C-alpha positions, 0 to 999 in steps of 0.5 A: 500500500502507498504511504499513509497520509492519515494514521490513527492509533487507539483514537478515543473520544469520551463524553463522560461515561459515553465513548463516542469514538472507542479505540479506533486505529485506521490508515488512509493511503495517499491517492485513494478514496477511503470510505468511512462507513457507519450508521448515523451516530456511529462516531464518524463525524467525531473522528473527523473532527479530531483529525482536523483538530477541532476537538481533542481526543481523550486518548490515542494518537492521530497524524495527518500528513506526518503532523498532529491534527491542527498543526499549521503545516497540516492545515495548509495541506487539507480541505475540509467539509464537515457537517454541511457548508456554512456560507453567507446567504446574501453573498454570491458563490464567488464572493463567499469563496473570496472571503475564505480565500482572503483568510487563507491568503489565497488569490482570485485565481484560486477561487476561479479554479475551485469554482471551475472544478466543482462546476459552478463557474456559470452560477458563481455570481448568483447569491448563495441563498438561491442555490439548490442543495446540490449546488450548496454542497458543491460550493462546500467542496469548492471551499475545501478545494481552495489552494488545491490541498493534498487531502480532502475530508468530506463528511456526508457530502451527498446527505440530503441530495436527490439521486441526480445530485448524488450521482453528480457528487460521486462523479466529482469526488472520483474526478478529484481523486483522479486529479491527485487528491486523497479523499477521506469520505464519511457516509451512511450510504452504502451504495455510494461507498461501494461505487466509488471507494478504494477501501472502507473502514466500518464503524459502529457504536464508536468502534472500528469493526473492519478496514478493508477493500470493498472487494475483500469485504464483499467476498468471492462471488457465488453462483445461483441456479434455478432448475426443474425438477430440482430432484434431478438438477441438485445431484447433477450440480453436486457431481460437478462442484462437490457436495460441500460447495452446492447448497439447496435453498428455498429459492434455488441452488447456491454454488460457492464457486467462481463463474468459471464453473458455470458452463460445466454446471449448466451442461450437467443440469441439462444432461441430467434431464432438468430444465435450466431456468436461471444461472447467474453470478451472485455477489453480496452487496456492501449493504448485506455485509454491513448488516451482517457485521452490525447485526442489523443495527443500522439506521439509514 
């Protein structure tokens, strides 16, 4: 794996007896899109707030780009959108970014670059209060992009968007990663994470349950087969793949084998005198995996 730009060890945040974040150790590699996945209230935002230096951990350590969170050397290298964008409603999108750029000692060119990259150049002179929710989220990402930071930390960037807005935000994030940014993205939208993230960390009740690639979490693909009569088809399938690999279910036959066995299975079923009704690759979705890990205790 590439060098890590974010590393935590035992990161913990307690509020009285309640552990909002409990012993989280995670790493984000430079250049990847890392999905920080969990239900609402799982500890995602609290973790991100610790990473950018907005709150202090109760225990554990974190480094961002080799420095402690909040270090001025780090602040210049990261862009942050946490808990939704906050802008002056009476100012235009361009003027809102100009205000932020001034505080960061950036120029007009940085503002125009950010507006162009998030697709708001043609609406930059409209007042923020006239923007749709999707445009407001885009401007928030634009603010995070000022100065072209190495790392973008985005907290639920598609929250509240309609399907088109969600698709546009996914495309934007993918484009930003392709342009060289590392993206740490929190979300409770499993389909979103599955589509765009290289690796994910799954958090529930403050604890990091697993950290892996999406493919590894979903596991190997299996085959699903329907045929009639099942009394002929099932023995034929087991003769090809083995007794332990084929399982009879209420809806059909599940075969824990790769797609390479599909032709042989199909031929065997037909040769046995059964009608082959359906044969397809069956992969677990990230949602199914997540529900298994959190024992269905998730709210979306």
